[in-house]
C-alpha positions as CSV (number, residue, x, y, z in Angstrom):
1,M,104.6,121.4,62.5
2,T,103.9,119.3,65.6
3,T,104.0,115.5,65.4
4,K,101.7,113.1,67.2
5,L,103.3,110.7,69.6
6,D,103.3,107.0,68.7
7,F,101.9,104.9,71.6
8,R,104.0,101.9,70.8
9,A,107.2,103.9,70.7
10,V,106.5,105.6,74.0
11,A,105.5,102.3,75.7
12,L,108.6,100.5,74.4
13,T,110.8,103.4,75.6
14,L,109.3,103.3,79.0
15,F,109.6,99.5,79.2
16,F,113.3,99.5,78.2
17,A,114.1,102.3,80.6
18,G,112.3,100.4,83.4
19,L,114.0,97.1,82.4
20,A,117.5,98.7,82.5
21,S,116.8,100.0,86.0
22,Y,115.3,96.7,87.1
23,V,118.2,94.6,85.9
24,L,120.8,97.0,87.2
25,C,119.2,97.1,90.6
26,I,119.0,93.3,90.8
27,V,122.6,92.9,89.7
28,G,123.6,95.5,92.3
29,D,121.6,93.6,94.9
30,L,123.2,90.3,94.0
31,L,126.8,91.4,93.5
32,L,127.2,94.6,95.5
33,D,124.9,94.0,98.5
34,W,122.6,96.9,97.5
35,T,119.1,96.8,99.0
36,M,117.2,98.0,96.0
37,Y,114.8,95.0,96.3
38,Q,113.2,96.9,99.1
39,V,112.1,99.5,96.6
40,W,110.9,97.0,94.0
41,A,108.9,94.8,96.3
42,P,106.1,97.3,97.0
43,L,106.0,98.5,93.4
44,L,105.9,95.0,91.8
45,P,103.4,92.7,93.7
46,G,104.7,89.2,93.5
47,F,108.3,90.2,93.2
48,T,110.2,88.3,95.9
49,W,113.6,88.4,97.5
50,P,115.7,86.3,97.6
51,L,115.2,86.4,93.8
52,T,113.4,83.5,92.2
53,P,112.8,83.0,88.5
54,A,109.0,83.4,89.1
55,G,109.6,86.6,91.0
56,F,111.8,88.0,88.3
57,V,109.1,87.2,85.6
58,V,106.4,88.8,87.7
59,G,108.5,91.9,88.0
60,L,108.8,91.9,84.2
61,I,105.0,91.6,83.8
62,W,104.5,94.6,86.1
63,L,107.0,96.6,84.1
64,V,105.1,95.9,80.9
65,L,101.8,97.0,82.6
66,Y,103.4,100.1,84.0
67,S,104.9,101.0,80.6
68,L,101.5,100.6,78.9
69,Y,99.8,102.7,81.6
70,G,102.5,105.4,81.4
71,A,102.3,105.5,77.6
72,A,98.5,105.8,77.8
73,I,98.5,108.7,80.3
74,I,101.1,110.6,78.2
75,V,100.3,109.8,74.6
76,W,96.5,109.9,74.4
77,P,96.1,113.3,76.2
78,Y,99.0,114.8,74.3
79,N,97.6,113.7,70.9
80,L,94.1,114.8,71.9
81,F,95.3,118.3,72.9
82,L,97.5,118.5,69.8
83,Q,94.5,117.7,67.6
84,R,92.2,120.2,69.4
85,G,94.9,122.9,69.2
86,S,95.3,122.5,65.4
87,T,91.6,123.0,64.6
């Protein structure tokens, strides 16, 4: 039997994976002189370097939005195709 995906669980999983990467990259930039901020800046409009509290929060907001979007384009079609296949 195949189980439907839970939107909330997928969105939270994507968010925490993105959050771990985001924080790891920022810590690496601050402590190890990495240049990962160059990757985040175009992906997260409003994220600024050098890091500011406002820029960090804007990055978190974008991570939430990307997580919701990613969950939507994965979960809803999957559950729709799952439902159509079982009838």
